MARLOZA-607178 format. One line per 2 residues: their letters; for each residue x negated, y negated, z negated of C-alpha. Coordinates in Angstrom, 1 decimal, padded with zeros to 4 digits. Example, Ala and Ser with C-alpha at 12.3 -4.5 7.8 and 13.67 -1.06 7.14 Angstrom:
% residues 2
as	-012.3 004.5 -007.8 ~ -013.7 001.1 -007.1
% end
This chain:
% residues 396
ms	-100.7 013.0 004.3 ~ -102.1 013.5 000.8
sa	-100.6 015.9 -001.7 ~ -099.3 012.9 -003.7
ef	-097.3 011.7 -000.8 ~ -093.5 011.3 -001.3
fp	-090.5 009.6 000.3 ~ -089.0 006.8 -001.8
vl	-085.3 006.5 -001.7 ~ -082.9 004.0 -003.2
sp	-081.2 005.9 -006.1 ~ -077.6 006.9 -005.4
ef	-076.2 004.7 -008.2 ~ -077.8 001.6 -006.7
vl	-076.5 -000.4 -003.7 ~ -077.8 -003.5 -002.0
rk	-075.6 -006.6 -001.6 ~ -076.4 -009.9 000.1
le	-074.2 -012.2 -001.9 ~ -075.1 -015.9 -002.5
kp	-078.5 -014.4 -003.0 ~ -080.0 -010.9 -002.5
yv	-079.1 -008.4 -005.2 ~ -079.3 -004.7 -006.1
yn	-076.2 -003.5 -008.0 ~ -076.1 -000.5 -010.4
is	-072.7 001.0 -009.9 ~ -072.9 003.3 -012.9
dd	-073.6 000.6 -015.5 ~ -072.2 -002.4 -013.8
ql	-075.4 -004.4 -013.7 ~ -076.4 -006.9 -011.0
ye	-080.1 -007.7 -010.5 ~ -081.2 -010.6 -008.4
ld	-084.0 -010.0 -005.9 ~ -086.3 -012.1 -003.7
de	-086.1 -011.6 000.0 ~ -089.2 -009.5 000.1
af	-087.9 -007.0 -002.5 ~ -084.6 -006.8 -000.8
gf	-086.2 -006.1 002.5 ~ -088.4 -003.4 000.9
lk	-085.4 -001.6 -000.7 ~ -083.6 -001.6 002.7
kc	-086.5 000.5 003.9 ~ -086.3 003.0 001.0
ng	-084.1 005.3 003.0 ~ -085.8 008.6 002.0
at	-087.2 009.0 005.5 ~ -090.3 006.7 005.3
pf	-093.3 008.0 003.4 ~ -094.7 006.0 000.5
sm	-098.0 005.3 002.2 ~ -096.4 003.7 005.2
lv	-094.2 001.5 003.0 ~ -097.2 000.3 001.1
qn	-099.1 -000.2 004.3 ~ -096.3 -002.4 005.6
ag	-095.7 -004.2 002.4 ~ -099.3 -004.6 001.3
ed	-101.4 -003.2 -001.5 ~ -100.1 -005.8 -003.9
sr	-096.6 -004.1 -003.7 ~ -097.8 -001.0 -005.6
es	-097.1 -002.6 -009.0 ~ -093.5 -003.6 -007.9
ie	-092.9 -000.2 -006.5 ~ -094.1 001.5 -009.7
ym	-091.7 -000.8 -011.7 ~ -088.7 000.2 -009.5
ln	-089.6 003.8 -009.9 ~ -089.8 003.5 -013.6
eg	-086.5 001.7 -013.8 ~ -084.8 004.3 -011.6
ii	-084.0 001.9 -008.8 ~ -085.8 004.2 -006.4
rr	-086.6 007.8 -006.7 ~ -089.3 010.1 -005.4
qe	-088.4 012.8 -002.8 ~ -091.0 015.4 -001.9
ka	-089.4 015.9 001.5 ~ -087.7 013.5 003.9
ap	-084.0 013.3 003.2 ~ -082.5 010.2 004.8
rk	-079.9 008.0 003.1 ~ -078.1 005.4 005.0
ik	-078.7 002.1 003.3 ~ -075.9 -000.4 003.5
ap	-076.6 -004.0 002.8 ~ -073.4 -005.9 003.6
hs	-073.5 -009.7 003.7 ~ -070.7 -011.5 001.9
pv	-068.9 -014.7 002.6 ~ -069.6 -017.6 000.3
ps	-068.3 -017.7 -002.3 ~ -068.7 -013.9 -002.5
lr	-065.7 -011.6 -003.2 ~ -067.2 -009.4 -005.8
yl	-064.1 -008.1 -007.7 ~ -060.8 -006.8 -006.2
ll	-057.8 -006.2 -008.4 ~ -055.7 -003.7 -006.4
ni	-052.2 -003.3 -007.9 ~ -051.1 000.0 -006.3
tn	-047.6 000.1 -007.8 ~ -045.2 -001.8 -010.0
kc	-043.8 001.3 -011.6 ~ -044.4 001.6 -015.3
nl	-043.4 003.9 -018.1 ~ -043.4 001.1 -020.7
kc	-041.5 -002.1 -021.2 ~ -044.1 -004.3 -022.9
kh	-042.8 -007.5 -024.3 ~ -045.7 -009.5 -023.0
cy	-046.0 -008.0 -019.4 ~ -046.4 -010.9 -016.9
lg	-045.0 -008.7 -014.2 ~ -041.6 -008.4 -015.8
es	-039.3 -005.5 -015.0 ~ -040.7 -002.2 -013.6
gn	-040.0 -001.5 -010.0 ~ -040.5 001.2 -007.3
ke	-043.0 -000.3 -005.0 ~ -046.2 001.6 -004.0
ig	-049.1 000.8 -001.7 ~ -049.4 003.2 001.2
lr	-052.5 005.3 001.8 ~ -053.5 003.5 005.0
lf	-053.1 000.1 003.4 ~ -055.1 001.2 000.4
kn	-058.0 002.6 002.6 ~ -058.0 -000.6 004.7
av	-058.3 -002.8 001.6 ~ -061.1 -000.7 000.1
sq	-063.0 -000.6 003.4 ~ -062.8 -004.3 004.0
fe	-063.8 -005.0 000.4 ~ -067.0 -003.0 000.8
em	-067.7 -004.6 004.2 ~ -067.5 -008.0 002.5
gg	-070.1 -007.0 -000.1 ~ -067.6 -006.1 -002.9
lk	-068.9 -004.7 -006.2 ~ -066.0 -003.6 -008.4
lm	-062.6 -002.3 -007.4 ~ -060.1 -002.5 -010.3
is	-057.0 -000.2 -009.7 ~ -054.0 -001.3 -011.7
gg	-050.2 -001.5 -011.6 ~ -047.7 -001.3 -013.2
ep	-049.1 001.9 -014.5 ~ -051.4 003.2 -011.6
ll	-051.1 006.9 -012.7 ~ -047.4 006.7 -011.7
hs	-048.2 006.2 -008.0 ~ -046.6 009.3 -006.3
kf	-049.9 009.9 -004.3 ~ -052.4 008.8 -006.9
re	-054.7 011.8 -006.3 ~ -054.7 011.1 -002.5
lm	-055.7 007.5 -003.2 ~ -058.5 008.6 -005.4
ei	-059.8 011.0 -002.8 ~ -060.4 008.1 -000.4
lp	-062.9 006.4 -002.8 ~ -066.0 008.6 -002.7
sy	-066.7 007.4 000.8 ~ -067.4 003.8 -000.5
ei	-070.3 002.5 -002.5 ~ -068.4 000.4 -005.1
rv	-067.7 000.7 -008.8 ~ -064.2 002.0 -009.5
vv	-062.3 001.1 -012.6 ~ -058.7 002.2 -013.4
ls	-056.7 -000.1 -015.6 ~ -054.1 002.0 -017.5
ng	-051.9 001.8 -020.6 ~ -053.4 005.1 -021.5
tl	-050.2 006.8 -022.6 ~ -050.0 009.3 -019.7
vr	-053.6 010.5 -019.9 ~ -054.1 014.1 -021.2
kk	-056.9 016.6 -020.5 ~ -055.7 017.3 -017.0
ea	-055.4 013.7 -015.9 ~ -058.8 012.8 -017.6
ee	-060.6 015.7 -015.8 ~ -059.1 014.5 -012.4
ls	-060.1 010.9 -013.1 ~ -063.7 012.0 -013.9
ey	-064.2 013.0 -010.3 ~ -063.5 009.6 -008.9
vd	-063.9 006.7 -011.4 ~ -066.7 005.0 -013.2
ev	-064.6 003.6 -016.1 ~ -061.1 003.5 -017.4
qv	-059.8 000.4 -019.2 ~ -056.9 001.0 -021.6
si	-054.9 -001.6 -023.5 ~ -054.7 -001.6 -027.3
dg	-052.9 -004.6 -028.7 ~ -053.1 -003.9 -032.4
ik	-053.1 -001.0 -034.7 ~ -049.9 -001.1 -036.6
sh	-048.6 -003.8 -034.3 ~ -049.3 -002.1 -031.0
dl	-046.0 -000.3 -031.0 ~ -044.1 -003.6 -031.6
lr	-045.4 -004.8 -028.2 ~ -045.5 -001.6 -026.2
gk	-042.9 000.7 -027.7 ~ -042.6 003.3 -030.5
gs	-045.3 006.1 -030.3 ~ -047.4 004.3 -027.7
yd	-050.4 003.8 -030.0 ~ -050.7 007.5 -030.8
kv	-050.4 008.3 -027.1 ~ -053.1 005.8 -026.1
mr	-055.5 007.1 -028.8 ~ -054.9 010.6 -027.5
gi	-055.7 009.3 -024.0 ~ -058.9 007.7 -025.1
sa	-060.0 011.0 -026.7 ~ -059.2 012.9 -023.5
lq	-061.1 010.4 -021.3 ~ -064.2 010.4 -023.5
as	-064.1 014.2 -023.7 ~ -064.3 014.2 -019.9
gi	-067.3 011.9 -019.9 ~ -065.5 008.8 -018.6
pv	-066.7 005.5 -020.2 ~ -063.7 003.7 -021.8
si	-063.2 000.0 -022.2 ~ -060.5 -001.7 -024.2
at	-058.4 -004.8 -023.4 ~ -056.5 -006.6 -026.1
mv	-053.9 -009.3 -025.8 ~ -053.6 -011.7 -028.8
hr	-050.1 -012.0 -030.3 ~ -048.5 -013.2 -033.5
yn	-048.3 -009.7 -035.1 ~ -051.9 -008.5 -034.4
ag	-053.7 -011.7 -035.5 ~ -054.6 -010.1 -038.8
ef	-055.8 -006.8 -037.3 ~ -058.8 -007.9 -035.3
gd	-061.3 -007.0 -038.0 ~ -059.8 -003.4 -038.1
mk	-059.8 -003.3 -034.3 ~ -063.4 -004.3 -034.2
kl	-064.3 -001.5 -036.6 ~ -062.2 001.1 -034.7
fs	-063.6 000.2 -031.3 ~ -067.2 000.2 -032.5
el	-066.7 003.6 -034.0 ~ -065.2 004.8 -030.8
ev	-068.3 003.5 -029.0 ~ -066.2 002.0 -026.2
ls	-068.1 000.4 -023.3 ~ -066.6 -003.0 -023.9
ws	-063.7 -004.9 -025.6 ~ -062.1 -007.8 -023.9
vd	-059.8 -010.2 -025.7 ~ -057.4 -012.6 -024.0
vp	-054.2 -014.6 -024.8 ~ -051.2 -013.9 -022.6
ca	-049.5 -016.6 -020.6 ~ -045.7 -017.3 -020.9
ag	-044.8 -015.3 -017.8 ~ -042.6 -012.3 -017.0
nl	-041.3 -010.6 -020.2 ~ -043.0 -013.0 -022.5
kv	-040.7 -015.8 -021.4 ~ -037.9 -014.1 -023.4
nk	-040.2 -012.9 -026.2 ~ -041.9 -016.2 -027.1
dy	-041.8 -015.3 -030.8 ~ -044.8 -013.0 -030.0
ml	-046.9 -016.0 -028.8 ~ -049.4 -017.7 -031.0
pp	-050.0 -021.5 -030.4 ~ -053.4 -022.1 -028.8
ed	-054.9 -023.7 -031.9 ~ -054.2 -020.4 -033.8
aa	-055.1 -018.0 -031.1 ~ -058.3 -019.6 -030.0
sl	-060.5 -018.3 -032.8 ~ -059.6 -014.7 -032.0
ln	-061.4 -015.1 -028.6 ~ -064.6 -014.7 -030.6
yg	-063.9 -011.1 -031.0 ~ -064.7 -008.6 -028.2
fg	-068.1 -007.3 -027.0 ~ -069.8 -006.0 -023.9
ag	-069.0 -007.0 -020.4 ~ -065.4 -007.2 -019.3
ah	-065.3 -010.7 -017.9 ~ -065.7 -011.6 -014.2
es	-067.3 -015.0 -014.5 ~ -067.4 -017.6 -011.8
tg	-070.7 -019.0 -010.6 ~ -071.9 -022.3 -009.1
dy	-069.7 -025.3 -009.6 ~ -066.4 -023.5 -009.3
tc	-063.4 -023.0 -011.6 ~ -062.2 -019.5 -012.6
gs	-061.8 -016.8 -010.0 ~ -064.6 -017.7 -007.6
hl	-065.4 -014.0 -007.0 ~ -062.0 -012.3 -007.5
ca	-058.6 -011.9 -005.9 ~ -055.6 -009.6 -006.4
vs	-053.6 -007.4 -004.0 ~ -050.0 -006.5 -004.7
pn	-048.4 -003.1 -003.7 ~ -047.1 -004.6 -000.5
ga	-050.6 -005.8 000.5 ~ -050.1 -009.5 -000.2
vs	-053.3 -011.2 -001.4 ~ -053.3 -013.9 -004.2
kc	-055.7 -015.6 -006.5 ~ -054.7 -013.3 -009.4
gf	-051.6 -011.5 -010.7 ~ -050.2 -014.7 -012.2
fd	-050.2 -016.2 -008.6 ~ -048.5 -013.2 -007.1
de	-045.6 -015.4 -005.9 ~ -048.1 -017.6 -004.0
pv	-049.8 -015.2 -001.5 ~ -052.5 -016.5 000.8
gd	-052.4 -013.7 003.3 ~ -052.4 -010.0 003.8
vn	-055.0 -007.3 002.9 ~ -055.0 -006.2 006.5
dl	-057.2 -009.2 007.1 ~ -058.9 -009.6 003.7
ka	-061.6 -011.9 005.0 ~ -059.1 -014.4 006.4
aw	-057.0 -014.2 003.2 ~ -060.2 -014.8 001.0
ak	-061.2 -017.8 003.1 ~ -057.7 -019.3 002.7
lc	-057.7 -018.5 -001.0 ~ -061.1 -020.3 -001.5
kn	-059.7 -023.3 000.4 ~ -056.4 -023.7 -001.4
yl	-056.9 -022.0 -004.8 ~ -060.5 -022.5 -005.8
wk	-061.6 -025.9 -007.1 ~ -064.9 -027.5 -007.9
ld	-065.5 -028.5 -011.5 ~ -065.7 -032.2 -010.7
el	-062.0 -032.1 -009.4 ~ -060.7 -031.2 -012.8
dc	-059.1 -033.7 -015.2 ~ -061.7 -032.6 -017.8
hd	-064.8 -032.7 -015.5 ~ -066.6 -035.1 -017.9
ck	-066.3 -032.6 -020.8 ~ -069.6 -031.5 -022.4
vi	-068.8 -027.8 -022.1 ~ -067.3 -027.8 -018.6
kd	-070.1 -025.7 -017.3 ~ -069.4 -023.1 -020.0
cr	-065.6 -022.8 -019.9 ~ -065.1 -024.0 -016.3
gg	-061.8 -025.5 -017.2 ~ -060.4 -022.1 -018.4
cr	-057.4 -020.3 -016.8 ~ -055.8 -022.3 -013.9
fr	-052.4 -020.6 -014.5 ~ -052.5 -021.6 -018.2
ak	-053.5 -025.1 -017.2 ~ -050.8 -025.3 -014.6
qy	-048.2 -024.4 -017.3 ~ -049.7 -027.0 -019.6
kg	-049.9 -030.1 -017.4 ~ -050.9 -029.2 -013.9
il	-053.3 -027.1 -011.8 ~ -056.2 -029.5 -012.4
ap	-055.5 -030.0 -016.2 ~ -057.6 -028.4 -018.9
dp	-056.7 -025.1 -020.4 ~ -055.6 -025.9 -023.9
ll	-056.6 -022.5 -025.2 ~ -060.2 -023.0 -024.2
ch	-060.2 -026.6 -025.5 ~ -059.3 -025.3 -028.9
an	-061.8 -022.5 -028.6 ~ -064.6 -024.9 -027.9
gv	-063.4 -027.5 -030.5 ~ -063.1 -030.2 -027.8
la	-059.6 -031.8 -027.9 ~ -060.3 -035.1 -026.2
fl	-058.7 -034.1 -022.9 ~ -055.5 -032.7 -024.3
% end
């Protein structure tokens, strides 16, 4: 063995996933890179126990350039001594389940006027059920676990739930209203999560929606999270009273250097049913979707409508298409694979099944939100918000 010999190992922030195609996923920055079968097979062998010379011998001299590229990109690292890493490369079902929204409680400290869940409750997911959900999700090739509520920090065993997570190679994002985060909570979260998404629904208007003093508390929470080194993203819901504040929000979030800013329009569900004065008509709300930046969305692929890679789990373990379909469960998280198969069969549609399948932008908008479409005219109808956003009104 020459003095230049080393043991390549897949970097700890990277994991392999066999989804519809082979991929390597960077957990820390939420980037998914498509591979060919040869590169995928090579990275499976980068386990920190096989010397570089042997890998090159097996892969061929032409592989040196690719290996140098992966070293330079940080996908693999040099180890001077053998130190084995177990390389997991789970195969997913098709369509692949990449994102899991795990609602661990319906407790909440706020009474937001637009909350689709309605009144706060006292339900909590148990430790065993939580672990079972996370374990199955990883086994199915999952990428990103989104822990939500209610307000997830109100779970009575939140710390114990978090302590389960380091055993799994997935990205962990906590979705919080941010008002309960101080220095102590932020420091604890920094041990377990890759990102915290907080909700800001305006500047002056935020408190109208979420309660007096909530804006100052969430800004304090963001400061604490960033001081603890946790990347922060922002989610904003469009409403009548923040429509004129998007320019100011864009400036603020840019100055805060948040990871991403996602903008959406709430559906008339839960508390919003009795607070409809907060809703903007789709023709007025649509242009505000142009705001936002960074990642944040969980796009479908192939010829599918929304949600081809996502499902939601309620505190009692029921699996549904998303939070809006919470009252239409397809199964239980104790058998996530079976629930996902049933969901894909009954709640995932091909684009050519939609009433607007002939639309020129159907590949871009994918028919929009199925729940919003269902409220408009039916489950296969167009989403009027996306129709207005794309300036195509022929199917309304």
